[in-house]
C-alpha positions in Angstrom: -123.8 -35.6 29.8 -120.4 -35.7 28.1 -120.2 -36.4 24.4 -117.0 -37.5 22.8 -115.2 -34.5 21.2 -115.8 -34.0 17.5 -112.3 -32.9 16.8 -110.6 -33.0 20.2 -109.3 -30.5 22.5 -107.2 -27.9 23.6 -107.2 -25.2 26.2 -105.4 -23.1 28.3 -105.0 -20.3 30.6 -103.2 -18.6 33.2 -99.8 -17.0 33.3 -97.2 -19.2 34.8 -96.9 -16.8 37.8 -100.5 -17.6 38.8 -100.0 -21.4 39.1 -100.0 -22.7 42.6 -98.7 -26.2 43.4 -101.0 -28.5 45.3 -98.2 -30.7 46.6 -94.6 -29.5 47.1 -93.3 -32.9 45.9 -95.3 -33.4 42.8 -95.5 -31.9 39.3 -99.3 -31.5 39.5 -100.7 -28.0 39.8 -104.4 -27.0 40.1 -105.2 -23.3 39.4 -108.7 -21.8 39.7 -109.7 -19.9 36.5 -112.0 -17.4 38.2 -111.3 -13.9 36.8 -110.8 -12.5 33.4 -113.9 -14.0 31.7 -116.0 -12.2 29.1 -119.7 -12.9 28.8 -122.6 -12.1 26.5 -126.3 -13.0 27.0 -126.9 -13.9 23.4 -126.2 -16.8 21.1 -123.7 -14.9 19.0 -121.5 -17.8 17.7 -117.9 -18.8 18.1 -116.4 -16.1 15.7 -118.2 -13.0 17.0 -115.8 -10.3 18.3 -115.9 -10.0 22.1 -114.6 -6.5 22.6 -118.0 -5.3 24.0 -118.8 -8.3 26.1 -119.4 -8.0 29.8 -116.5 -8.8 32.2 -117.4 -11.4 34.8 -115.9 -13.8 37.2 -116.7 -17.5 37.5 -118.7 -19.0 39.2 -121.4 -17.0 37.2 -125.0 -17.4 36.3 -127.2 -15.1 34.1 -130.2 -16.0 36.2 -129.1 -14.6 39.6 -131.7 -11.8 39.4 -134.3 -12.6 36.8 -134.9 -16.0 38.4 -136.0 -14.4 41.6 -137.9 -11.3 40.4 -141.6 -11.0 40.1 -143.6 -9.3 37.3 -144.5 -6.4 39.6 -143.2 -4.8 42.8 -145.1 -6.2 45.8 -144.6 -5.2 49.4 -143.4 -8.1 51.6 -144.8 -6.6 54.8 -148.6 -7.1 54.4 -149.9 -8.5 57.7 -153.5 -9.7 56.9 -155.0 -12.3 54.6 -157.2 -9.6 52.9 -154.3 -7.2 52.2 -152.1 -10.0 50.9 -154.8 -11.4 48.6 -155.5 -7.9 47.2 -151.8 -7.6 46.5 -151.9 -10.9 44.6 -154.7 -9.7 42.4 -152.9 -6.5 41.7 -149.7 -8.3 40.8 -151.4 -10.8 38.6 -153.1 -8.0 36.7 -149.7 -6.4 36.1 -148.1 -9.4 34.5 -146.7 -8.7 31.1 -146.6 -11.4 28.5 -143.3 -11.6 26.7 -143.0 -12.7 23.1 -139.3 -13.5 23.7 -139.0 -17.4 23.4 -136.2 -17.3 25.9 -138.6 -16.1 28.6 -141.2 -18.9 28.4 -140.2 -20.0 31.9 -140.3 -16.4 33.1 -136.5 -16.1 33.3 -133.9 -16.3 30.6 -133.3 -19.8 29.2 -131.2 -19.9 26.1 -127.6 -20.0 24.8 -125.0 -17.6 26.0 -121.2 -17.4 25.5 -118.1 -17.1 27.7 -114.6 -16.3 26.6 -111.2 -16.5 28.4 -107.8 -15.6 27.0 -105.2 -18.1 28.2 -101.5 -17.5 28.1 -99.6 -20.8 28.1 -95.9 -20.8 28.9 -93.6 -22.0 26.1 -91.6 -24.2 28.5 -94.7 -26.5 29.0 -94.4 -27.8 25.5 -93.4 -31.5 25.5 -93.1 -31.5 29.2 -96.5 -31.0 30.6 -100.1 -32.1 30.1 -102.8 -29.5 30.4 -106.4 -30.2 31.4 -109.4 -28.0 31.9 -112.1 -29.1 34.4 -115.5 -27.4 34.7 -117.4 -28.1 38.0 -120.7 -27.8 36.2 -122.4 -25.8 33.4 -126.2 -25.2 33.2 -127.2 -27.2 31.3 -125.4 -28.0 28.0 -121.9 -26.7 27.3 -119.9 -26.7 24.0 -116.3 -25.9 24.5 -114.0 -24.4 21.8 -110.4 -23.5 21.7 -109.3 -21.1 19.0 -112.7 -21.8 17.3 -112.1 -25.6 17.3 -114.8 -27.6 19.0 -113.5 -29.7 21.9 -116.7 -31.4 22.9 -120.2 -31.1 24.3 -121.3 -31.9 27.8 -125.0 -32.5 28.5 -126.3 -32.2 32.0 -126.2 -29.3 34.4 -125.0 -30.7 37.6 -121.9 -32.8 37.0 -118.3 -32.0 36.1 -116.5 -32.4 32.8 -112.9 -32.4 31.8 -110.9 -32.0 28.6 -107.2 -32.5 27.8 -105.8 -29.5 25.9 -102.2 -30.6 25.6 -102.0 -31.1 21.8 -104.1 -28.1 20.9 -102.4 -25.2 22.7 -100.3 -22.5 21.2 -97.4 -22.5 23.6 -95.8 -19.2 24.5 -98.9 -17.5 23.1 -102.5 -16.5 23.9 -105.3 -19.0 23.3 -109.0 -18.1 22.9 -111.2 -20.4 25.0 -114.9 -20.1 24.3 -117.8 -21.9 25.9 -121.4 -21.8 24.7 -123.7 -22.6 27.7 -127.3 -23.2 27.0 -130.1 -23.8 29.6 -132.9 -24.2 27.0 -135.4 -27.0 27.8 -134.5 -30.3 26.1 -136.7 -33.3 25.7 -133.8 -35.7 26.0 -132.2 -34.3 29.1 -133.4 -34.4 32.7 -134.9 -32.6 34.5 -137.8 -32.2 32.1 -139.7 -30.1 34.7 -139.5 -29.3 38.3 -140.5 -26.9 41.1 -137.2 -25.0 40.9 -135.2 -22.8 38.5 -132.6 -24.2 36.1 -130.0 -21.5 36.2 -127.7 -21.1 33.2 -124.0 -20.4 33.3 -120.6 -21.6 34.4 -121.9 -21.6 38.0 -119.3 -23.8 39.6 -115.5 -23.5 39.7 -113.3 -23.9 36.6 -109.8 -25.3 37.1 -106.7 -25.7 35.0 -104.9 -28.9 35.9 -101.3 -29.3 34.8 -99.4 -32.6 35.2 -96.4 -34.5 34.1 -96.6 -36.6 30.9 -97.2 -39.5 33.2 -100.2 -38.9 35.6 -103.3 -40.1 37.4 -105.9 -39.3 34.8 -108.5 -36.5 35.5 -110.5 -37.7 32.4 -112.1 -40.7 34.1 -115.7 -39.2 34.2 -114.0 -36.0 35.4 -113.3 -37.9 38.7 -110.2 -37.6 40.9 -108.9 -40.7 39.1 -108.5 -42.5 42.5 -111.4 -44.7 43.9 -111.5 -45.9 47.5 -113.6 -48.9 48.5 -113.8 -50.3 52.0 -113.9 -54.1 51.3 -114.2 -55.2 54.9 -114.5 -53.4 58.2 -114.3 -54.8 61.8 -112.9 -53.6 65.1 -109.5 -55.2 64.3 -109.0 -54.3 60.7 -110.2 -52.3 57.7 -109.4 -53.5 54.3 -109.3 -50.7 51.7 -109.0 -51.1 48.0 -107.3 -48.2 46.1 -108.0 -48.1 42.4 -106.0 -45.6 40.4 -106.4 -44.7 36.8 -102.9 -44.2 35.4 -102.2 -42.5 32.0 -98.9 -42.6 30.2 -98.7 -39.6 27.9 -100.8 -38.0 25.2 -98.8 -37.6 22.1 -101.2 -38.4 19.3 -103.8 -36.1 17.6 -106.5 -38.7 18.1 -106.5 -38.0 21.9 -108.7 -41.0 22.6 -108.2 -40.7 26.3 -110.7 -37.9 26.1 -113.5 -40.3 25.7 -113.6 -40.8 29.5 -113.6 -43.9 31.6 -116.2 -45.9 29.8 -113.8 -46.0 26.8 -110.7 -46.4 28.9 -112.1 -49.0 31.3 -115.3 -50.9 31.3 -115.9 -50.3 34.9 -113.1 -48.3 36.6 -114.3 -49.1 40.1 -115.6 -52.6 40.1 -112.5 -54.2 38.6 -113.7 -55.1 35.1 -111.1 -55.6 32.2 -109.3 -52.5 31.0 -109.1 -52.4 27.2 -106.3 -50.3 25.8 -107.3 -47.2 23.9 -104.3 -46.0 21.9 -101.5 -47.4 19.7 -98.9 -49.6 21.4 -95.7 -48.2 19.8 -92.8 -47.4 22.0 -91.5 -49.0 25.2 -93.6 -49.2 28.4 -92.8 -46.7 31.2 -91.7 -48.3 34.4 -93.0 -46.6 37.5 -93.9 -47.1 41.1 -97.3 -46.6 42.6 -97.0 -45.5 46.3 -100.1 -45.6 48.4 -100.3 -44.1 51.8 -103.1 -43.8 54.3 -102.7 -41.2 57.0 -104.7 -40.7 60.2 -106.2 -37.4 61.2 -102.9 -36.5 62.9 -101.0 -37.0 59.7 -99.3 -40.3 60.8 -99.0 -43.1 58.2 -101.1 -46.0 59.3 -100.8 -48.1 56.1 -98.6 -47.9 53.0 -97.7 -49.9 49.9 -95.3 -49.5 47.0 -95.8 -51.5 43.7 -93.7 -51.5 40.5 -95.8 -51.2 37.4 -95.5 -50.4 33.7 -97.8 -48.8 31.2 -97.2 -48.6 27.4 -97.1 -45.2 25.8 -100.5 -43.7 25.0 -102.3 -46.1 27.3 -104.4 -45.7 30.4 -104.6 -48.6 32.9 -106.2 -49.2 36.3 -103.8 -50.1 39.1 -105.4 -51.8 42.1 -103.7 -52.0 45.5 -105.2 -53.2 48.8 -104.1 -51.9 52.2 -105.1 -52.9 55.7 -105.6 -50.4 58.6 -105.3 -52.0 62.1 -107.8 -51.0 64.8 -109.7 -48.6 62.5 -111.2 -45.4 63.8 -114.7 -45.2 62.3 -116.5 -42.3 60.7 -119.4 -42.0 63.1 -121.5 -39.1 61.6 -122.1 -36.1 63.8 -120.7 -37.9 66.9 -117.2 -38.4 65.4 -116.6 -37.6 61.7 -113.2 -39.1 61.7 -111.3 -38.8 58.4 -108.2 -40.5 57.1 -106.5 -39.3 53.9 -105.3 -41.5 51.1 -102.5 -40.2 48.8 -101.5 -42.1 45.7 -98.2 -41.0 44.2 -96.6 -42.0 40.9 -92.8 -42.2 41.0 -90.6 -42.4 37.9 -86.8 -42.7 38.1 -87.1 -42.2 41.9 -89.0 -38.9 41.6 -92.6 -38.2 42.4 -94.2 -37.0 39.1 -97.9 -37.0 40.3 -100.1 -37.5 43.3 -103.7 -37.3 44.3 -105.1 -37.1 47.8 -108.6 -38.1 48.8 -110.7 -38.3 52.0 -111.4 -41.7 53.5 -114.1 -42.3 56.1 -114.5 -45.9 57.3 -118.2 -46.6 57.8 -121.0 -48.8 56.7 -124.6 -47.9 56.0 -127.7 -50.1 56.0 -131.4 -50.0 56.8 -132.9 -52.6 59.1 -136.6 -53.4 59.3 -136.2 -53.9 63.0 -133.9 -51.0 63.9 -134.2 -48.5 61.1 -131.1 -46.7 59.6 -127.8 -48.2 60.8 -124.5 -46.4 60.7 -121.7 -48.9 61.4 -124.3 -51.4 62.5 -125.9 -49.1 65.1 -129.2 -47.2 65.0 -128.5 -43.6 63.9 -131.1 -40.7 63.8 -131.7 -39.4 60.3 -132.9 -35.9 61.1 -132.7 -34.5 57.6 -133.5 -31.5 55.5 -133.7 -30.8 51.8 -131.4 -28.2 50.3 -131.3 -26.3 47.0 -128.0 -24.7 46.0 -129.2 -21.1 45.5 -128.7 -18.0 47.6 -130.6 -14.7 47.3 -129.2 -12.4 44.6 -126.6 -15.1 43.6 -128.7 -17.9 42.2 -126.6 -21.0 41.8 -123.3 -19.1 41.6 -122.5 -19.4 45.3 -119.2 -19.2 47.1 -117.5 -21.7 49.4 -118.3 -19.4 52.3 -122.0 -19.5 51.4 -121.8 -23.3 51.7 -120.0 -23.0 55.0 -122.7 -20.7 56.3 -125.4 -23.3 55.2 -123.5 -26.0 57.0 -123.3 -24.1 60.2 -127.0 -23.2 60.2 -127.7 -26.9 59.8 -125.4 -27.8 62.6 -127.0 -25.2 64.9 -130.4 -26.8 64.2 -129.1 -30.4 64.8 -129.4 -31.7 61.3 -127.8 -35.1 60.7 -128.7 -35.6 57.0 -129.2 -33.6 53.9 -131.0 -34.5 50.7 -129.3 -32.6 47.9 -132.4 -31.8 45.9 -132.8 -32.5 43.1 -129.3 -32.9 41.7 -125.8 -33.6 43.0 -124.2 -30.5 44.5 -120.7 -29.2 44.6 -117.5 -31.0 45.5 -116.9 -28.4 48.2 -120.3 -29.1 49.7 -119.4 -32.8 50.0 -116.1 -32.1 51.6 -117.8 -29.9 54.2 -120.3 -32.6 55.1 -117.5 -35.3 55.2 -115.8 -33.1 57.8 -119.1 -32.2 59.7 -120.3 -35.8 59.8 -123.6 -35.2 57.9 -125.1 -38.0 55.8 -126.0 -37.0 52.2 -128.6 -38.1 49.6 -127.5 -37.2 46.1 -129.9 -37.8 43.2 -130.3 -37.8 39.5 -132.8 -35.2 38.3 -135.6 -37.4 37.1 -138.3 -35.1 38.3 -142.1 -35.3 37.6 -141.8 -37.1 34.2 -139.7 -39.2 31.8 -139.6 -39.9 28.1 -139.7 -43.2 26.2 -136.6 -42.4 24.0 -133.2 -44.0 23.9 -131.6 -40.6 24.1 -133.4 -39.7 27.3 -132.5 -42.9 29.2 -128.9 -42.8 27.8 -128.4 -39.3 29.1 -130.0 -40.2 32.4 -127.6 -43.2 32.9 -124.6 -41.2 31.9 -125.6 -38.5 34.4 -125.8 -41.2 37.1 -122.4 -42.6 36.2 -120.8 -39.2 36.3 -122.4 -38.4 39.6 -121.3 -41.6 41.3 -117.7 -41.6 39.8 -117.1 -38.0 40.7 -118.4 -38.2 44.3 -117.5 -41.9 45.0 -114.9 -41.2 47.8 -117.1 -39.1 50.1 -118.0 -40.9 53.3 -120.9 -38.5 53.8 -122.9 -40.0 50.9 -125.2 -42.7 52.1 -127.8 -42.7 49.4 -128.0 -42.5 45.6 -131.4 -41.3 44.4 -132.8 -42.3 41.0 -136.0 -40.2 40.9 -138.3 -37.6 42.6 -142.1 -37.3 42.3 -142.6 -39.2 39.0 -146.1 -39.2 37.7 -147.0 -35.6 38.4 -147.2 -35.1 34.7 -148.2 -37.6 32.0 -145.3 -39.9 31.2 -144.7 -43.3 29.6 -144.1 -46.4 31.7 -140.7 -46.0 33.3 -140.1 -49.0 35.5 -137.6 -50.7 33.1 -135.5 -47.6 32.7 -135.5 -47.0 36.5 -134.5 -50.6 37.2 -131.6 -50.2 34.7 -130.5 -47.0 36.6 -130.6 -48.9 39.9 -128.6 -51.8 38.4 -126.0 -49.4 36.9 -125.6 -47.6 40.3 -125.2 -50.9 42.1 -122.7 -52.2 39.7 -120.5 -49.1 40.2 -121.1 -48.8 43.9 -122.6 -51.8 45.7 -122.0 -50.3 49.2 -124.5 -47.5 49.2 -128.3 -47.5 49.2 -130.4 -46.8 46.1 -133.4 -44.6 47.0 -136.2 -42.5 45.5 -138.8 -40.0 46.6 -142.5 -40.5 45.6 -145.6 -38.4 46.2 -148.0 -41.0 44.8 -149.1 -44.2 46.4 -150.0 -47.4 44.6 -147.6 -46.8 41.7 -145.4 -49.6 40.3 -142.3 -47.4 40.3 -142.5 -47.2 44.1 -141.2 -50.8 44.2 -138.2 -50.3 41.9 -135.6 -48.7 44.3 -134.1 -50.5 47.3 -135.6 -47.9 49.6 -138.3 -45.3 49.2 -139.3 -42.0 50.6 -142.7 -40.4 50.7 -143.3 -36.7 49.9 -146.3 -35.6 51.9 -147.8 -32.2 53.0 -150.8 -32.7 55.2 -152.4 -29.4 56.3 -150.7 -27.6 53.4 -151.7 -29.1 50.1 -154.8 -30.7 51.6 -157.3 -29.9 54.4 -156.1 -32.8 56.6 -154.7 -32.2 60.1 -150.9 -32.5 60.5 -151.6 -35.6 62.6 -152.7 -37.3 59.3 -149.0 -37.8 58.7 -149.1 -40.9 60.8 -151.8 -42.6 58.6 -149.9 -41.6 55.4 -146.8 -43.3 56.7 -148.6 -46.4 57.7 -150.3 -46.7 54.3 -147.2 -46.2 52.3 -145.1 -48.5 54.5 -147.7 -51.2 54.1 -147.8 -50.7 50.3 -144.0 -51.2 49.9 -143.7 -53.7 52.7 -140.9 -52.1 54.7 -139.9 -49.0 56.6 -139.9 -45.8 54.6 -138.5 -42.2 54.9 -140.6 -39.1 54.8 -138.5 -37.4 52.1 -140.4 -34.1 52.0 -142.9 -32.4 54.4 -143.6 -28.9 55.6 -145.5 -25.7 54.9 -144.8 -22.2 53.7 -144.1 -19.1 55.8 -143.4 -15.4 55.3 -141.8 -14.0 58.4 -143.8 -10.8 57.9 -147.1 -12.7 58.1 -148.8 -13.6 61.4 -152.0 -15.0 62.7 -153.4 -14.0 66.1 -155.8 -16.2 68.0 -157.2 -19.4 66.6 -155.2 -20.7 63.6 -157.0 -21.1 60.3 -155.4 -22.9 57.4 -154.2 -20.4 54.7 -154.5 -21.1 51.0 -151.2 -22.6 49.9 -151.3 -20.7 46.6 -152.5 -17.5 48.3 -150.5 -14.5 49.3 -150.9 -15.0 53.1 -148.4 -17.5 54.6 -148.4 -16.9 58.4 -145.3 -18.1 60.3 -147.6 -19.5 63.0 -149.2 -22.0 60.6 -145.9 -23.3 59.4 -144.8 -23.9 63.0 -148.2 -25.6 63.8 -147.8 -28.0 60.8 -144.2 -28.9 61.8 -145.2 -29.6 65.4 -147.9 -32.0 64.2 -145.8 -33.6 61.6 -142.9 -34.2 64.0 -145.2 -35.6 66.7 -146.4 -38.2 64.2 -142.8 -39.1 63.1 -140.4 -38.8 66.0 -140.8 -42.3 67.4 -142.5 -43.9 64.4 -141.2 -47.5 63.9 -142.3 -47.5 60.3 -139.7 -44.8 59.4 -135.9 -44.9 58.8 -135.5 -41.2 58.3 -137.2 -37.8 57.8 -136.2 -34.8 55.5 -137.9 -31.4 56.0 -138.9 -29.4 52.9 -136.8 -27.4 53.2 -133.9 -25.9 55.0 -133.8 -22.6 53.0 -136.3 -20.6 51.0 -135.3 -20.8 47.3 -136.0 -19.1 44.0 -138.8 -20.7 41.9 -140.0 -18.5 39.0 -143.2 -20.5 38.6 -144.4 -19.7 42.1 -146.3 -16.5 43.1 -147.5 -16.9 46.6 -146.8 -15.9 50.2 -146.7 -12.3 48.9 -143.2 -12.9 47.6 -142.9 -13.4 43.8 -140.8 -16.3 42.5 -140.1 -17.9 45.9 -140.8 -21.2 47.5 -141.1 -20.1 51.1 -141.2 -23.5 52.9 -137.7 -23.0 54.2 -136.9 -22.8 57.9 -134.5 -20.0 57.0 -135.0 -17.2 54.6 -133.3 -17.3 51.2 -130.7 -14.6 52.2 -129.9 -16.7 55.4 -130.7 -13.7 57.6 -133.7 -14.9 59.5 -134.5 -18.2 61.2 -138.2 -18.9 61.3 -139.9 -20.2 64.4 -140.0 -23.8 63.0 -136.2 -23.7 62.9 -136.1 -23.3 66.6 -138.7 -26.0 67.0 -136.3 -28.5 65.5 -133.3 -27.1 67.3 -135.2 -27.9 70.6 -135.8 -31.4 69.4 -132.6 -32.2 67.6 -129.8 -30.2 69.2 -129.0 -31.3 72.8 -127.5 -27.9 73.6 -129.8 -26.1 76.0 -132.0 -23.5 74.3 -135.2 -21.5 74.8 -137.1 -19.6 72.1 -140.3 -17.5 72.3 -142.4 -18.0 69.2 -144.2 -15.3 67.3 -141.7 -12.7 68.5 -142.1 -10.9 65.2 -145.9 -10.6 65.7 -146.1 -7.0 66.8 -148.1 -4.8 67.0 -150.9 -7.0 68.4 -154.6 -6.5 68.7 -155.6 -9.2 71.2 -155.0 -8.5 74.9 -155.4 -12.1 75.9 -153.0 -14.5 74.2 -151.1 -17.7 74.6 -147.3 -17.6 74.9 -145.7 -20.6 73.2 -142.0 -21.4 73.8 -139.7 -24.0 72.4 -137.1 -25.4 74.8 -135.2 -28.6 75.6 -134.6 -27.5 79.2 -136.1 -29.3 82.1 -138.3 -26.3 83.1 -139.2 -23.0 81.5 -140.3 -19.9 83.5 -142.2 -17.1 81.9 -142.2 -13.4 83.0 -144.5 -10.8 81.6 -143.5 -7.2 82.2 -141.2 -8.3 85.0 -143.7 -10.5 86.9 -143.5 -14.2 87.0 -146.4 -15.7 85.2 -145.6 -19.4 85.8 -143.2 -22.3 85.0 -143.9 -25.5 83.1 -142.1 -28.5 81.8 -141.8 -28.9 78.0 -144.0 -31.6 76.5 -142.8 -34.6 74.5 -141.9 -32.4 71.4 -140.3 -29.6 73.6 -143.2 -27.1 73.4 -144.2 -25.0 76.5 -147.6 -23.3 76.5 -148.7 -20.5 78.7 -152.4 -19.8 77.9 -154.3 -16.7 79.2 -151.5 -14.2 79.3 -152.9 -10.7 79.5 -151.1 -7.9 77.7 -151.4 -4.2 78.6 -151.7 -1.4 76.0 -148.3 -0.3 74.9 -145.1 -2.2 75.2 -145.0 -5.6 76.9 -141.7 -7.3 77.7 -141.9 -11.1 77.5 -139.1 -13.1 79.1 -138.5 -16.9 79.1 -135.9 -18.6 81.2 -135.0 -22.3 80.6 -133.5 -24.1 83.6 -131.5 -27.3 83.9 -129.4 -28.7 86.7 -126.3 -26.8 85.5 -127.7 -24.3 82.9 -129.9 -21.3 82.8 -130.6 -19.7 79.4 -133.0 -16.9 78.4 -134.9 -15.4 75.5 -136.9 -12.2 75.4 -138.9 -10.0 73.1 -141.2 -6.9 73.2 -144.8 -6.9 71.9 -146.8 -3.8 71.3 -150.5 -4.0 72.1 -152.5 -1.5 70.2 -155.0 0.5 72.4 -158.6 -0.4 71.6 -159.2 3.0 70.1 -156.6 2.3 67.4 -157.9 -1.1 66.5 -159.7 -0.9 63.1 
């Protein structure tokens, strides 16, 4: 969360030559501050010389490698339960207990320092305002300029912004230092969780330079423009545009730094706007020009309004525009986006402008029809996603996020739960464009505390999340907790109810949700909507078909439709199980790919047409680093993903959902990686959404079948011959023929141990 600065701020960077204008007709520039950082993995203090520090680029985390490494080297290619279990024992015996307090979690959690030298042009003095915006820092950041403390931000997943204007040495170099600390804190969520908490400046840092008169970037580090669809019908959309306008920053008190809750009681909902600085001097007269453009760039609605703001004050300016015959944002079917640009004009010249995406849509959940997008039933075929990539941790690139989005599109995903924290601005822009519904949540995971500080930080976290991401049409749900009650905790219903109330006050148009793994708990009744995290046939000995009974019981408890917010099973693509399937030990070293597929088949069969559900979210889309886990023969990995952590391999279960969710014709032979084999008689299982699938074995037609209701084709009794066997599957529709093939090596009997 973002604390008021103790002394105020300052900042800087960048040579003038590096600044790139965002709009040709505005004085605002936004420049990434990516290169030229120095870093030290030690809490050295603000005055320590940095000559020997490591040179890094931002985004950066110090946990990219140690958060994914195990205590001993273990092969990932073991094929049998016995071999994998033996490797587990060997690995556990090799664990080395560290006395370093920073390594209590198995990866480095402590305070580290970053430094950047910023050259600020002399000509900016008295003419420009300078801001620094951090996309996130894990998890507490204290920012200094020339050894002066600017402020502290608490919370590892939301942005924070400081104004540096009055504290820069113009025409000179300025020393920016940031202490970032991911140490566990009792007053800051998450208190625990089944994922790493990477440290560092792991999202983008930007230098924002504006005119003296600007749209404020200090309003919870939001864009300073909020778009609310007040009414929507086939003839007209009424859109409220609320802009936070700031007139200069000339005093050392720099009270604007205190964010929106000091500048405006509620910058979105229209509450009174108390003034925050002295009222000396004449008001500045200006014009607010608001334009809405369609996807082709044509203006479909516009408005100009004359306003005035006294010096040193920040005010909210509200305008309402109407769009005739609106084109709706229809999710994957038609993710149509308008853009809204708010410009400030002074003396006839544009001095600042901000552009934001606008998607016109409504979201709701009906007991009769389930999830509704624009009043119509819409399939919520969801996955959960953590924000890490192999060898990068949380410091991922825009291209990494594009890759994730394309893998989801291939599989047919329509919704993503951003677990267990809000994810990057770029990720939201991608999903706006792709038409994917998002669930963003506050990191109240496993447990809470009964302290004022804990709940104050949690509410501020929620406020930052909603304000910063408010304009994204992809967001349908705000989440307020995940799996509370896993660890001992005080009663939390009152605090959770206050979070829900705060969220609804800021944003009444989205749904407030939570994910629970415990039935018959009072907190299940707090949020508007609830999801169940359930893992039959993985964490218990039930059949996957037990999912149907769990859904029925939980739906009855809460008296309405629910979501299944997590479900699944682990899988190592090097592990396979021939013949009859036997449930593996979930904490063991053997996680066969076939069992994961079997669990998902049974889970989906129980969920696909279930009238007690409004949505489902697979756990999870990608394997992710989790230092506390040592299973599946891969240290520090949660392997329940449908795609490996490096994004290189799609597991069989990925293709199962592709057959069920993506209408594009496809066919996939399962267990293609299971070679060499020992059993000469086997079943060939194929996933396909084609009308008919034909199987060939070694060039001979074995038969043809129609896929069942969950798009599975089974060919039992296939005989393999010693040596190489070529398996070919051809899916056929009226207009389409598509094929898949693989080779299986059958070991001769004499070589079978």
